[in-house]
VOBAFI-581433 format. One record per atom (N, C-alpha, C): residue in three letters; atom name; x, y, z. Coordinates in steps of 0.2 Angstrom, whole numbers. Example, Ala and Ser with C-alpha at 12.3 -4.5 7.8 and 13.67 -1.06 7.14 Angstrom:
2
KELO  nuro  kemar      x      y      z
KELO   Ala      N     66    -28     39
KELO   Ala     CA     62    -22     39
KELO   Ala      C     66    -16     39
KELO   Ser      N     64    -11     35
KELO   Ser     CA     68     -5     36
KELO   Ser      C     64      0     39
This chain:
181
KELO  nuro  kemar      x      y      z
KELO   Met      N    505    612    526
KELO   Met     CA    506    617    531
KELO   Met      C    512    616    536
KELO   Val      N    512    609    538
KELO   Val     CA    518    607    542
KELO   Val      C    525    608    539
KELO   Tyr      N    525    606    533
KELO   Tyr     CA    531    607    529
KELO   Tyr      C    533    614    528
KELO   Val      N    529    619    528
KELO   Val     CA    530    626    527
KELO   Val      C    534    628    534
KELO   Ile      N    531    626    539
KELO   Ile     CA    533    628    546
KELO   Ile      C    540    625    547
KELO   Val      N    541    618    545
KELO   Val     CA    548    615    546
KELO   Val      C    553    618    541
KELO   Tyr      N    551    620    535
KELO   Tyr     CA    555    623    531
KELO   Tyr      C    557    630    533
KELO   Ala      N    553    634    535
KELO   Ala     CA    554    641    538
KELO   Ala      C    559    640    544
KELO   Leu      N    558    635    548
KELO   Leu     CA    562    634    554
KELO   Leu      C    569    632    552
KELO   Thr      N    569    628    547
KELO   Thr     CA    576    626    544
KELO   Thr      C    580    632    541
KELO   Ile      N    577    636    538
KELO   Ile     CA    580    642    535
KELO   Ile      C    582    646    540
KELO   Ala      N    578    647    545
KELO   Ala     CA    580    652    551
KELO   Ala      C    586    649    555
KELO   Ile      N    586    642    556
KELO   Ile     CA    592    639    559
KELO   Ile      C    598    640    554
KELO   Ile      N    598    639    548
KELO   Ile     CA    603    640    543
KELO   Ile      C    606    647    544
KELO   Ile      N    602    652    543
KELO   Ile     CA    604    659    544
KELO   Ile      C    607    660    550
KELO   Ala      N    604    658    556
KELO   Ala     CA    607    659    562
KELO   Ala      C    614    656    563
KELO   Thr      N    614    650    561
KELO   Thr     CA    621    646    561
KELO   Thr      C    626    649    557
KELO   Gly      N    624    651    551
KELO   Gly     CA    629    655    547
KELO   Gly      C    631    661    550
KELO   Phe      N    627    665    553
KELO   Phe     CA    629    671    556
KELO   Phe      C    634    670    562
KELO   Ile      N    632    665    566
KELO   Ile     CA    637    663    572
KELO   Ile      C    643    661    569
KELO   Leu      N    643    656    564
KELO   Leu     CA    650    654    561
KELO   Leu      C    654    660    558
KELO   Tyr      N    651    665    555
KELO   Tyr     CA    654    671    553
KELO   Tyr      C    657    675    558
KELO   Arg      N    654    675    564
KELO   Arg     CA    656    679    569
KELO   Arg      C    662    676    573
KELO   Ile      N    662    669    574
KELO   Ile     CA    667    666    578
KELO   Ile      C    673    664    573
KELO   Arg      N    673    666    567
KELO   Arg     CA    678    665    563
KELO   Arg      C    685    667    565
KELO   Pro      N    686    673    568
KELO   Pro     CA    692    676    570
KELO   Pro      C    695    671    576
KELO   Val      N    691    669    580
KELO   Val     CA    693    665    586
KELO   Val      C    696    658    584
KELO   Val      N    693    656    578
KELO   Val     CA    695    649    576
KELO   Val      C    702    649    573
KELO   Thr      N    704    654    570
KELO   Thr     CA    711    655    567
KELO   Thr      C    716    654    573
KELO   Asn      N    714    656    579
KELO   Asn     CA    719    656    584
KELO   Asn      C    719    650    589
KELO   Glu      N    714    646    588
KELO   Glu     CA    714    640    592
KELO   Glu      C    714    633    588
KELO   His      N    719    629    589
KELO   His     CA    719    623    584
KELO   His      C    714    618    585
KELO   Arg      N    711    618    591
KELO   Arg     CA    705    613    593
KELO   Arg      C    699    616    590
KELO   Met      N    698    622    588
KELO   Met     CA    692    625    585
KELO   Met      C    692    624    578
KELO   Lys      N    697    623    574
KELO   Lys     CA    697    622    567
KELO   Lys      C    693    616    565
KELO   Gly      N    693    611    568
KELO   Gly     CA    689    605    567
KELO   Gly      C    682    606    568
KELO   Phe      N    680    610    573
KELO   Phe     CA    674    611    575
KELO   Phe      C    671    616    570
KELO   Tyr      N    675    621    568
KELO   Tyr     CA    672    626    562
KELO   Tyr      C    671    622    556
KELO   Ala      N    676    618    554
KELO   Ala     CA    675    614    548
KELO   Ala      C    669    609    548
KELO   Met      N    668    606    554
KELO   Met     CA    662    602    555
KELO   Met      C    656    606    554
KELO   Ser      N    656    612    557
KELO   Ser     CA    650    616    557
KELO   Ser      C    648    618    550
KELO   Ile      N    653    620    547
KELO   Ile     CA    652    623    540
KELO   Ile      C    649    617    536
KELO   Ala      N    652    611    536
KELO   Ala     CA    649    605    533
KELO   Ala      C    642    604    535
KELO   Ala      N    640    604    541
KELO   Ala     CA    634    603    544
KELO   Ala      C    629    608    541
KELO   Leu      N    631    614    541
KELO   Leu     CA    627    620    538
KELO   Leu      C    626    619    531
KELO   Ala      N    631    617    527
KELO   Ala     CA    630    615    520
KELO   Ala      C    625    609    519
KELO   Trp      N    625    604    523
KELO   Trp     CA    621    599    523
KELO   Trp      C    614    601    524
KELO   Met      N    613    605    529
KELO   Met     CA    606    608    531
KELO   Met      C    603    612    525
KELO   Ala      N    607    616    522
KELO   Ala     CA    605    619    516
KELO   Ala      C    603    615    510
KELO   Ala      N    607    610    509
KELO   Ala     CA    606    605    504
KELO   Ala      C    599    601    505
KELO   Ala      N    598    599    512
KELO   Ala     CA    592    596    513
KELO   Ala      C    586    600    512
KELO   Ser      N    587    607    514
KELO   Ser     CA    581    611    513
KELO   Ser      C    580    612    505
KELO   Ile      N    585    612    501
KELO   Ile     CA    584    613    494
KELO   Ile      C    581    607    491
KELO   Asp      N    583    601    494
KELO   Asp     CA    580    594    492
KELO   Asp      C    573    594    493
KELO   Met      N    571    597    499
KELO   Met     CA    563    597    501
KELO   Met      C    559    600    495
KELO   Leu      N    562    605    492
KELO   Leu     CA    558    609    487
KELO   Leu      C    560    607    480
KELO   Ala      N    565    603    479
KELO   Ala     CA    567    601    472
KELO   Ala      C    561    598    468
KELO   Ser      N    561    599    462
KELO   Ser     CA    556    596    458
KELO   Ser      C    559    589    456
KELO   Pro      N    554    584    454
KELO   Pro     CA    557    577    453
KELO   Pro      C    562    576    448
KELO   Glu      N    562    581    443
KELO   Glu     CA    568    580    438
KELO   Glu      C    574    582    440
KELO   His      N    575    586    446
KELO   His     CA    581    588    449
KELO   His      C    583    584    455
KELO   Phe      N    579    579    457
KELO   Phe     CA    580    575    463
KELO   Phe      C    587    571    463
KELO   Ala      N    589    569    457
KELO   Ala     CA    595    565    457
KELO   Ala      C    601    570    459
KELO   Tyr      N    601    576    457
KELO   Tyr     CA    606    580    459
KELO   Tyr      C    606    583    466
KELO   Thr      N    600    585    468
KELO   Thr     CA    599    587    475
KELO   Thr      C    600    582    480
KELO   Tyr      N    598    576    479
KELO   Tyr     CA    599    570    483
KELO   Tyr      C    606    568    484
KELO   Val      N    610    568    478
KELO   Val     CA    617    566    479
KELO   Val      C    621    571    482
KELO   Thr      N    619    578    481
KELO   Thr     CA    623    583    485
KELO   Thr      C    621    583    492
KELO   Lys      N    615    581    494
KELO   Lys     CA    614    581    501
KELO   Lys      C    617    575    505
KELO   Val      N    617    569    501
KELO   Val     CA    621    563    504
KELO   Val      C    628    564    504
KELO   Ala      N    631    567    499
KELO   Ala     CA    638    569    499
KELO   Ala      C    640    573    505
KELO   Leu      N    636    578    506
KELO   Leu     CA    638    582    512
KELO   Leu      C    637    578    519
KELO   Ser      N    632    574    519
KELO   Ser     CA    631    570    525
KELO   Ser      C    637    565    526
KELO   Ile      N    640    563    521
KELO   Ile     CA    646    558    521
KELO   Ile      C    652    562    524
KELO   Ile      N    653    568    523
KELO   Ile     CA    659    572    525
KELO   Ile      C    658    573    533
KELO   Val      N    652    575    536
KELO   Val     CA    651    577    542
KELO   Val      C    654    572    548
KELO   Pro      N    653    566    547
KELO   Pro     CA    656    561    553
KELO   Pro      C    664    561    553
KELO   Tyr      N    667    562    547
KELO   Tyr     CA    674    562    547
KELO   Tyr      C    677    569    550
KELO   Leu      N    673    574    548
KELO   Leu     CA    675    580    551
KELO   Leu      C    674    580    559
KELO   Thr      N    669    577    561
KELO   Thr     CA    668    576    568
KELO   Thr      C    674    572    571
KELO   Gly      N    676    567    568
KELO   Gly     CA    682    564    570
KELO   Gly      C    688    568    571
KELO   Trp      N    689    572    566
KELO   Trp     CA    695    577    566
KELO   Trp      C    694    582    572
KELO   Phe      N    688    584    573
KELO   Phe     CA    687    589    579
KELO   Phe      C    688    585    585
KELO   Phe      N    685    579    586
KELO   Phe     CA    686    576    593
KELO   Phe      C    693    574    594
KELO   Phe      N    697    572    589
KELO   Phe     CA    704    570    590
KELO   Phe      C    708    576    592
KELO   Asn      N    707    582    589
KELO   Asn     CA    710    588    591
KELO   Asn      C    708    591    598
KELO   Phe      N    701    590    599
KELO   Phe     CA    699    593    605
KELO   Phe      C    701    589    611
KELO   Thr      N    702    582    610
KELO   Thr     CA    704    578    616
KELO   Thr      C    712    578    616
KELO   Glu      N    715    581    612
KELO   Glu     CA    722    581    611
KELO   Glu      C    725    574    611
KELO   Ser      N    722    570    607
KELO   Ser     CA    724    563    606
KELO   Ser      C    730    563    601
KELO   Lys      N    734    558    602
KELO   Lys     CA    739    557    598
KELO   Lys      C    737    555    591
KELO   Leu      N    731    553    590
KELO   Leu     CA    728    551    584
KELO   Leu      C    727    557    579
KELO   Ala      N    727    563    582
KELO   Ala     CA    726    569    578
KELO   Ala      C    733    571    574
KELO   Lys      N    738    568    577
KELO   Lys     CA    744    569    573
KELO   Lys      C    747    563    569
KELO   Ser      N    743    558    570
KELO   Ser     CA    745    551    566
KELO   Ser      C    743    552    559
KELO   Arg      N    748    551    555
KELO   Arg     CA    748    552    547
KELO   Arg      C    743    547    545
KELO   Ala      N    742    541    547
KELO   Ala     CA    738    536    545
KELO   Ala      C    730    538    546
KELO   Val      N    729    541    552
KELO   Val     CA    722    543    554
KELO   Val      C    720    549    550
KELO   Ile      N    725    553    549
KELO   Ile     CA    723    559    545
KELO   Ile      C    722    557    537
KELO   Thr      N    726    552    535
KELO   Thr     CA    725    550    528
KELO   Thr      C    718    546    528
KELO   Phe      N    716    542    533
KELO   Phe     CA    710    539    533
KELO   Phe      C    704    544    533
KELO   Leu      N    705    549    537
KELO   Leu     CA    699    555    538
KELO   Leu      C    699    559    531
KELO   Ile      N    704    559    527
KELO   Ile     CA    703    562    521
KELO   Ile      C    701    557    515
KELO   Ala      N    704    551    515
KELO   Ala     CA    703    546    510
KELO   Ala      C    696    543    510
KELO   Ala      N    694    541    516
KELO   Ala     CA    687    538    516
KELO   Ala      C    681    542    514
KELO   Pro      N    680    548    516
KELO   Pro     CA    675    552    513
KELO   Pro      C    676    554    506
KELO   Ala      N    682    555    504
KELO   Ala     CA    684    556    497
KELO   Ala      C    682    550    492
KELO   Leu      N    684    544    494
KELO   Leu     CA    682    538    490
KELO   Leu      C    674    537    490
KELO   Asp      N    671    538    496
KELO   Asp     CA    664    538    497
KELO   Asp      C    660    542    492
KELO   Val      N    662    549    492
KELO   Val     CA    659    554    488
KELO   Val      C    660    552    481
KELO   Leu      N    666    550    479
KELO   Leu     CA    668    548    472
KELO   Leu      C    663    542    470
KELO   Met      N    662    537    474
KELO   Met     CA    658    532    472
KELO   Met      C    650    534    472
KELO   Leu      N    648    539    476
KELO   Leu     CA    642    542    476
KELO   Leu      C    641    546    469
KELO   Val      N    645    550    468
KELO   Val     CA    645    555    462
KELO   Val      C    645    551    455
KELO   Thr      N    648    545    455
KELO   Thr     CA    649    541    449
KELO   Thr      C    643    535    449
KELO   Thr      N    638    536    453
KELO   Thr     CA    633    531    454
KELO   Thr      C    629    530    447
KELO   Pro      N    628    535    443
KELO   Pro     CA    625    534    436
KELO   Pro      C    629    529    432
KELO   Leu      N    635    529    433
KELO   Leu     CA    639    525    428
KELO   Leu      C    639    517    430
KELO   His      N    639    516    437
KELO   His     CA    640    509    439
KELO   His      C    634    506    443
KELO   Arg      N    630    511    446
KELO   Arg     CA    624    509    449
KELO   Arg      C    625    504    456
KELO   Leu      N    631    505    459
KELO   Leu     CA    633    501    465
KELO   Leu      C    631    505    471
KELO   Tyr      N    630    511    471
KELO   Tyr     CA    628    515    477
KELO   Tyr      C    621    515    478
KELO   Phe      N    617    518    473
KELO   Phe     CA    610    518    472
KELO   Phe      C    608    514    465
KELO   Val      N    604    509    466
KELO   Val     CA    602    506    459
KELO   Val      C    598    511    455
KELO   Asp      N    594    515    457
KELO   Asp     CA    591    520    453
KELO   Asp      C    591    526    457
KELO   Leu      N    590    532    454
KELO   Leu     CA    589    538    457
KELO   Leu      C    583    542    455
KELO   Asp      N    578    537    454
KELO   Asp     CA    571    540    453
KELO   Asp      C    568    543    459
KELO   Pro      N    564    548    459
KELO   Pro     CA    562    551    465
KELO   Pro      C    557    546    469
KELO   Pro      N    558    546    475
KELO   Pro     CA    554    541    479
KELO   Pro      C    547    543    479
KELO   Val      N    543    538    480
KELO   Val     CA    535    539    480
KELO   Val      C    533    543    486
KELO   Tyr      N    536    541    492
KELO   Tyr     CA    534    544    498
KELO   Tyr      C    539    549    501
KELO   Pro      N    537    554    505
KELO   Pro     CA    543    558    507
KELO   Pro      C    547    554    513
KELO   Asn      N    553    556    513
KELO   Asn     CA    558    554    518
KELO   Asn      C    560    546    517
KELO   Thr      N    559    544    511
KELO   Thr     CA    562    538    509
KELO   Thr      C    568    539    504
KELO   Ile      N    572    533    504
KELO   Ile     CA    578    534    500
KELO   Ile      C    577    530    493
KELO   Pro      N    581    531    488
KELO   Pro     CA    581    527    482
KELO   Pro      C    583    520    484
KELO   Thr      N    582    515    479
KELO   Thr     CA    584    508    480
KELO   Thr      C    592    508    481
KELO   Thr      N    594    505    486
KELO   Thr     CA    601    505    488
KELO   Thr      C    605    499    484
KELO   Gly      N    611    501    483
KELO   Gly     CA    616    495    480
KELO   Gly      C    621    493    485
KELO   Val      N    625    489    483
KELO   Val     CA    630    486    488
KELO   Val      C    635    491    491
KELO   Val      N    637    495    487
KELO   Val     CA    642    500    490
KELO   Val      C    639    505    495
KELO   Phe      N    632    506    495
KELO   Phe     CA    629    510    500
KELO   Phe      C    629    506    507
KELO   Trp      N    629    500    507
KELO   Trp     CA    629    496    514
KELO   Trp      C    636    496    516
KELO   Ile      N    641    496    512
KELO   Ile     CA    648    496    514
KELO   Ile      C    649    503    517
KELO   His      N    646    508    514
KELO   His     CA    647    515    516
KELO   His      C    644    516    523
KELO   Ile      N    638    513    524
KELO   Ile     CA    634    513    531
KELO   Ile      C    639    509    536
KELO   Ala      N    642    504    534
KELO   Ala     CA    646    500    539
KELO   Ala      C    652    504    541
KELO   Leu      N    655    507    536
KELO   Leu     CA    661    511    537
KELO   Leu      C    660    517    541
KELO   Ile      N    655    520    540
KELO   Ile     CA    653    526    544
KELO   Ile      C    651    524    551
KELO   Ala      N    648    518    552
KELO   Ala     CA    646    516    559
KELO   Ala      C    652    514    563
KELO   Val      N    656    510    560
KELO   Val     CA    663    508    563
KELO   Val      C    667    514    565
KELO   Ser      N    667    519    560
KELO   Ser     CA    671    525    562
KELO   Ser      C    668    529    567
KELO   Ala      N    661    530    567
KELO   Ala     CA    658    534    572
KELO   Ala      C    659    530    579
KELO   Val      N    658    524    580
KELO   Val     CA    659    521    586
KELO   Val      C    666    522    589
KELO   Phe      N    671    521    584
KELO   Phe     CA    678    523    586
KELO   Phe      C    679    530    589
KELO   Ile      N    677    535    585
KELO   Ile     CA    678    542    586
KELO   Ile      C    674    544    593
KELO   Tyr      N    668    541    594
KELO   Tyr     CA    665    543    600
KELO   Tyr      C    668    539    606
KELO   Ser      N    671    534    605
KELO   Ser     CA    674    530    610
KELO   Ser      C    680    534    613
KELO   Val      N    684    537    608
KELO   Val     CA    689    542    610
KELO   Val      C    687    548    614
KELO   Phe      N    681    550    612
KELO   Phe     CA    678    556    615
KELO   Phe      C    675    554    622
KELO   Ile      N    672    549    623
KELO   Ile     CA    669    547    629
KELO   Ile      C    675    545    634
KELO   Arg      N    680    542    632
KELO   Arg     CA    686    540    636
KELO   Arg      C    689    547    639
KELO   Tyr      N    689    552    634
KELO   Tyr     CA    691    559    637
KELO   Tyr      C    687    562    642
KELO   Leu      N    680    561    641
KELO   Leu     CA    675    564    646
KELO   Leu      C    676    560    652
KELO   Ile      N    677    554    652
KELO   Ile     CA    677    550    659
KELO   Ile      C    684    552    662
KELO   Lys      N    689    552    658
KELO   Lys     CA    696    554    661
KELO   Lys      C    696    561    664
KELO   Asn      N    693    565    662
KELO   Asn     CA    693    572    664
KELO   Asn      C    687    575    668
KELO   Leu      N    683    571    669
KELO   Leu     CA    676    573    673
KELO   Leu      C    678    576    680
KELO   Arg      N    683    573    683
KELO   Arg     CA    684    575    690
KELO   Arg      C    687    582    690
KELO   Arg      N    692    583    685
KELO   Arg     CA    695    590    685
KELO   Arg      C    690    595    682
KELO   Tyr      N    686    593    677
KELO   Tyr     CA    681    598    674
KELO   Tyr      C    674    596    675
KELO   Pro      N    671    597    680
KELO   Pro     CA    664    594    681
KELO   Pro      C    659    596    676
KELO   Leu      N    660    602    674
KELO   Leu     CA    655    605    669
KELO   Leu      C    656    602    662
KELO   Leu      N    661    598    661
KELO   Leu     CA    662    594    655
KELO   Leu      C    656    589    654
KELO   Ala      N    653    587    659
KELO   Ala     CA    647    582    659
KELO   Ala      C    641    586    656
KELO   Ile      N    640    592    658
KELO   Ile     CA    634    596    655
KELO   Ile      C    636    598    648
KELO   Thr      N    641    601    647
KELO   Thr     CA    642    605    641
KELO   Thr      C    645    601    636
KELO   Gly      N    649    596    637
KELO   Gly     CA    653    592    633
KELO   Gly      C    659    595    630
KELO   Val      N    661    601    633
KELO   Val     CA    667    605    632
KELO   Val      C    670    606    639
KELO   Gly      N    676    608    639
KELO   Gly     CA    679    610    645
KELO   Gly      C    685    614    644
KELO   Arg      N    688    615    650
KELO   Arg     CA    694    618    651
KELO   Arg      C    693    626    651
């Protein structure tokens, strides 16, 4: 019963978020700082949809639904970085090396994930887990993926927190909303 309620709420959130994203689409095309937010929101929405499909997937489809869900979750942190760098108007947003990293890192990560059946370095097996909310047996590349995302997230959020601290006096509502100007 609890899963049905959680699933229904997830579907309601997906539909509401999709509607909001559809409605703000015209605003996004005019504001360069919003493009990253929009892309991050679309990826998060797709991840939520994949997670809800994964909850209902039969065991024989687990490998496909789980890989899709993980692939979408790989993309979200890097799109968050793109959004934060543009939102804070950091010089990093225009850096060719940073942009290349924000594109190449998730692309290589997703490539390694999708080719897991060939090399078994990301997940050793993709058999359905016995208990809900557990993951398949992880391989070496999975832990490299976790470390890369953790280091990237710390760096990305440090840029954002520095921006918050620097602009808090000028925009006091920045502390509450996380956005300003």
